[in-house]
C-alpha positions in Angstrom: 2.7 18.7 24.5 3.4 15.8 22.0 2.4 12.3 22.7 4.4 9.0 22.9 3.3 6.5 20.6 4.5 3.1 20.6 4.2 1.6 17.1 3.7 -2.0 16.7 5.3 -3.4 13.5 5.8 -7.4 13.6 6.2 -7.0 9.7 8.9 -4.5 8.9 9.6 -4.6 5.7 8.5 -2.8 2.4 5.6 -1.0 2.7 4.9 -1.5 6.3 8.6 -0.3 7.0 8.5 2.8 5.0 5.1 3.8 6.4 6.1 3.2 10.2 9.6 4.9 9.5 7.7 8.0 7.7 5.4 8.2 10.1 7.8 8.2 13.3 9.8 10.8 10.9 7.0 13.2 10.4 5.0 13.1 13.4 4.9 15.9 15.7 4.6 13.3 18.4 7.7 11.0 20.1 7.1 7.6 17.9 8.8 4.7 18.7 8.9 1.9 16.4 8.7 -1.7 17.9 9.3 -4.2 15.1 10.8 -7.1 14.0 12.1 -8.4 10.4 9.5 -9.0 7.9 9.4 -12.3 7.2 7.6 -15.3 7.8 4.1 -13.5 7.5 2.0 -16.5 9.3 4.6 -16.7 12.4 4.6 -12.8 12.9 0.7 -13.1 13.0 0.6 -15.9 15.2 3.6 -15.7 17.5 4.7 -12.1 16.9 3.1 -10.9 19.8 5.6 -12.7 22.3 8.6 -10.8 20.9 6.6 -7.6 21.1 5.5 -7.9 24.2 9.0 -8.6 25.3 10.3 -5.1 23.7 7.2 -3.3 25.6 8.0 -5.0 29.1 11.6 -4.6 28.7 10.7 -0.3 28.0 8.0 -0.3 30.8 10.5 -2.0 33.2 13.1 1.0 32.0 10.2 3.4 33.2 8.9 4.3 29.6 5.0 4.1 29.0 3.5 5.2 25.8 0.3 7.6 25.7 -1.4 5.7 22.6 -0.4 2.1 20.8 -0.6 2.2 16.8 -0.3 -1.2 16.0 -0.6 -2.7 12.1 -3.0 -5.0 10.7 -0.1 -8.1 10.9 -0.2 -7.7 14.6 -2.1 -9.9 16.8 -3.3 -7.2 19.2 -5.4 -9.1 21.4 -2.6 -11.8 22.2 -0.2 -8.1 22.7 -2.7 -6.7 25.3 -2.4 -9.7 27.3 1.2 -10.2 27.7 1.4 -6.3 28.3 -2.2 -6.3 30.3 0.1 -5.3 33.6 2.0 -2.2 32.3 -0.4 -1.2 28.9 -3.7 -2.2 30.3 -5.4 1.3 30.3 -3.9 2.3 26.9 -5.8 3.2 24.1 -5.2 1.6 20.7 -5.3 2.2 17.2 -5.4 -0.3 14.6 -3.9 0.5 11.1 -5.3 -1.6 8.5 -2.6 -2.0 5.9 -4.0 -5.5 4.1 -6.1 -7.9 5.4 -6.5 -11.9 5.0 -10.3 -12.2 4.3 -10.0 -10.0 1.0 -6.5 -10.8 -0.1 -6.1 -13.4 -3.2 -5.4 -16.7 -2.1 -2.6 -17.9 -4.4 -3.5 -20.2 -7.7 -2.6 -23.2 -5.7 -3.7 -22.2 -2.6 -6.3 -22.4 0.1 -7.3 -19.7 2.3 -6.5 -20.1 5.7 -9.3 -18.5 7.7 -7.4 -18.2 11.2 -5.6 -15.3 9.9 -9.0 -13.4 9.1 -10.1 -14.2 12.3 -7.0 -13.0 14.3 -7.6 -9.5 12.8 -11.4 -9.7 13.7 -10.4 -9.9 17.1 -7.9 -7.2 16.8 -10.5 -4.5 15.2 -12.4 -5.7 18.6 -9.6 -5.2 20.7 -8.4 -1.9 19.4 -10.4 1.6 20.5 -10.6 2.6 16.4 -9.8 1.6 13.7 -8.5 2.9 10.2 -8.4 1.7 7.0 -5.8 2.9 3.9 -8.7 2.9 1.5 -12.6 3.5 1.4 -12.0 0.3 -1.1 -10.4 -1.7 1.7 -13.1 -0.6 4.8 -16.1 -1.5 2.4 -14.2 -5.0 0.9 -13.3 -6.5 4.8 -16.7 -5.4 6.2 -18.6 -6.9 3.0 -16.8 -10.4 3.8 -16.6 -10.3 7.7 -19.9 -11.5 8.1 -19.0 -14.5 5.5 -15.8 -15.4 8.0 -18.2 -15.6 10.9 -21.0 -17.8 9.6 -18.4 -20.2 8.5 -18.2 -21.0 12.2 -20.9 -23.4 14.0 -21.9 -21.5 16.9 -21.6 -18.1 19.0 -20.8 -16.1 15.8 -21.2 -13.1 17.3 -22.6 -11.1 14.3 -23.2 -8.1 15.9 -19.6 -7.6 16.2 -19.5 -6.7 12.7 -21.4 -3.5 13.2 -19.6 -2.8 16.3 -16.5 -2.6 14.6 -17.9 -0.7 11.6 -18.7 2.3 13.8 -15.3 2.6 15.2 -13.7 2.5 11.6 -12.4 5.2 9.2 -10.6 5.7 6.5 -6.7 6.9 6.6 -5.3 6.6 3.7 -1.1 5.5 3.5 1.3 8.5 4.2 4.3 8.7 1.4 7.5 10.5 1.3 6.9 12.3 -2.0 9.1 15.1 -1.7 12.1 13.1 -1.2 12.3 12.6 -5.1 11.9 16.4 -6.3 15.5 16.4 -5.8 15.9 14.0 -8.7 13.3 15.3 -10.8 14.7 15.7 -14.3 11.5 17.8 -16.1 9.0 20.3 -15.1 5.7 18.8 -14.9 4.2 22.1 -16.8 6.3 21.0 -19.8 5.9 18.3 -22.1 7.7 15.6 -20.5 11.5 14.2 -21.5 13.7 13.9 -24.1 11.5 14.3 -27.5 14.3 12.1 -29.1 13.6 9.1 -27.2 10.4 6.8 -27.4 7.7 7.3 -24.5 8.2 5.3 -21.4 5.6 2.8 -19.9 6.7 1.9 -16.1 5.5 -1.2 -14.3 6.6 -0.8 -10.9 4.4 -3.2 -9.2 5.3 -6.5 -6.9 6.1 -9.4 -9.6 3.2 -11.4 -8.1 0.0 -13.0 -9.1 -2.2 -10.5 -7.4 -0.7 -7.4 -9.3 -1.7 -9.8 -13.1 1.9 -9.8 -15.1 0.0 -11.7 -17.5 -2.5 -9.4 -18.4 0.2 -6.5 -18.4 2.7 -8.1 -20.7 0.0 -9.3 -23.0 -1.1 -5.4 -23.7 2.3 -4.3 -24.3 3.1 -7.7 -26.4 -0.2 -5.9 -28.5 1.1 -2.6 -28.8 4.5 -3.9 -30.1 2.5 -6.0 -32.7 0.9 -3.2 -33.7 4.0 -1.6 -34.4 4.1 1.3 -32.0 7.0 3.2 -30.8 7.8 2.7 -26.7 10.1 1.7 -23.9 9.3 -0.3 -21.1 10.9 -0.4 -17.8 9.6 -3.3 -15.4 10.9 -2.2 -11.7 8.7 -4.2 -9.5 10.0 -6.2 -6.6 10.3 -9.7 -7.1 10.0 -12.5 -4.4 10.5 -15.6 -6.7 13.7 -16.9 -7.9 12.7 -16.3 -11.9 9.3 -16.0 -12.4 9.0 -17.4 -15.9 6.4 -14.6 -17.4 9.6 -12.3 -17.3 11.8 -14.9 -18.6 9.7 -14.6 -21.8 9.5 -10.9 -21.7 12.7 -10.1 -21.3 13.1 -12.0 -25.0 10.3 -11.0 -26.3 10.4 -6.7 -25.5 14.1 -7.0 -26.7 15.4 -3.4 -27.2 11.9 -2.0 -26.0 13.2 -3.0 -22.3 15.2 0.0 -20.5 15.0 -1.4 -17.2 14.3 -5.1 -15.7 14.3 -5.9 -12.1 14.2 -4.1 -8.8 15.5 -0.7 -8.7 18.1 -1.5 -5.7 18.8 2.8 -4.8 16.2 5.3 -4.4 18.3 7.5 -7.2 17.8 4.8 -9.7 14.4 4.3 -8.8 13.4 8.0 -9.1 14.9 8.3 -12.4 12.9 5.5 -13.7 9.9 7.9 -11.9 10.6 11.0 -13.6 11.4 9.6 -16.9 8.2 7.8 -17.3 5.4 9.0 -19.5 2.9 6.3 -18.4 2.4 3.9 -15.1 0.4 0.9 -16.0 -1.4 -1.3 -13.3 -3.2 -4.4 -14.0 -3.6 -5.6 -10.6 -6.4 -7.7 -9.4 -5.7 -6.8 -5.6 -4.6 -3.3 -4.4 -6.0 -1.9 -1.1 -3.7 2.2 -1.8 -1.4 2.1 -4.7 1.6 3.7 -3.1 4.1 2.6 -6.3 1.1 4.7 -8.6 1.3 7.6 -6.3 4.8 8.0 -6.5 4.9 7.7 -10.4 1.9 10.1 -11.1 3.4 12.4 -8.4 6.5 12.6 -10.8 4.9 13.5 -14.1 3.7 9.8 -15.3 -0.1 9.6 -16.7 -1.9 6.8 -15.0 -3.4 3.7 -16.5 -5.3 1.7 -14.2 -8.0 -0.8 -13.7 -11.6 1.2 -12.9 -11.8 -0.9 -9.9 -10.0 -1.5 -6.3 -8.7 1.6 -4.6 -7.7 3.4 -8.0 -11.0 5.6 -8.7 -10.1 7.0 -5.3 -6.6 7.9 -5.9 -7.6 9.8 -9.6 -9.6 13.0 -9.6 -13.2 12.5 -11.0 -12.8 14.8 -14.1 -9.8 12.5 -15.2 -11.0 8.6 -14.4 -12.9 8.3 -17.8 -9.1 8.8 -19.4 -7.1 6.9 -17.0 -9.4 4.0 -16.0 -10.2 1.1 -18.0 -12.9 -1.7 -17.5 -11.4 -4.6 -19.8 -8.5 -5.4 -22.3 -10.3 -3.0 -25.4 -10.1 -0.1 -22.8 -6.5 -0.7 -21.5 -5.0 -1.1 -24.9 -7.3 2.6 -26.1 -5.6 4.3 -23.3 -1.9 3.2 -23.9 -2.1 4.2 -27.2 -3.4 7.5 -26.5 -1.2 8.3 -23.8 1.8 7.3 -26.3 1.3 10.4 -28.3 3.3 11.8 -25.2 0.6 14.4 -23.8 1.8 16.9 -21.3 1.9 15.6 -17.4 -0.7 17.2 -15.6 0.1 19.6 -12.6 -3.2 18.5 -11.7 -2.8 14.8 -11.2 0.3 15.5 -9.5 -1.1 17.6 -6.6 -3.5 15.2 -6.4 -0.8 13.2 -5.2 0.5 15.5 -3.1 -1.9 15.4 -0.6 -0.4 11.5 0.3 2.5 13.2 1.2 3.5 13.1 4.9 3.6 16.5 5.2 0.0 16.8 4.5 -1.2 13.6 5.8 1.1 13.4 8.8 -0.9 15.8 10.5 -4.1 13.8 10.1 -2.5 10.9 12.2 -1.0 13.0 14.5 -4.9 14.6 15.6 -6.6 11.4 14.9 -4.0 9.9 17.6 -4.3 12.4 20.0 -8.1 11.7 20.1 -7.4 8.5 20.6 -5.3 9.1 23.5 -7.4 12.0 25.0 -11.3 10.2 24.4 -10.6 6.2 23.7 -12.5 7.2 20.4 
């Protein structure tokens, strides 16, 4: 019998929204999303439980009740449970760690506020089951957590680190990859694209410091100075008015630049995914890598740092070819793949395992287990 699941998402935008709505659309269970607009992330973590609790209590007053709660890592779960204890006090809960505030890089001009990491630690203790979107993320969190607790003067309860770890597991992000199939412009069993055009390098990361655009642009400038023939699509989303480094890129890359800025429509973005020969990342932070998964699924060959969550995405026999350790390795792999090797069906299939058709039943079974056994 299908479960009734209430999914708590106080920061309902971007990848958080895509994940929540994707699971709700593909689950065999009845998933209701309780959400707030994706603004003011600090306030969402501090006080978002007020609004989510009001939504939950309104539904409870109307005679509705969930079998299990699924909360995102932006949820102040102890506060939410306290505010709904009369109606939801016995409902089992799973916490999904999209991100964390202990190892997420601080802005160059900023200092980490430990308040938010502490909220997340308390949320992990309040949950019956904790899921991280990658093994790298799980390890990074539990490596750093003791340092957070030791920062405080007393009553640090270091034993809670092992208690939380014991109920944690890896559950990859679900991606709606099959929606791109209808836009396909090539067969992944054939060489990609129009041979009359130079190969296309796609950068579909956020235009933010943690994705290290400076290193990416330096590599592209080096290739251009060598006289390499290629095109570039800079398709990431920017949350700044006009990042200075991208203004310079527009001038220096000139005619090589075939796309600049966020792709506003699904069809426009899908065209870039299918046209790309190489998808490039220089990130210093990545807990999963949805944008890379999407591009590789559509036939692009990945050039990625040999760190973070990326080794988990790439099949072992492709890692030496796709993953780099330093700037020289980055340029070497870009040069190699600009020869337009055919896109790999093996790489594409490796990404297909993250499609909701494959990963959705895993979520469903785990939530069923949490509901029945308070795992």
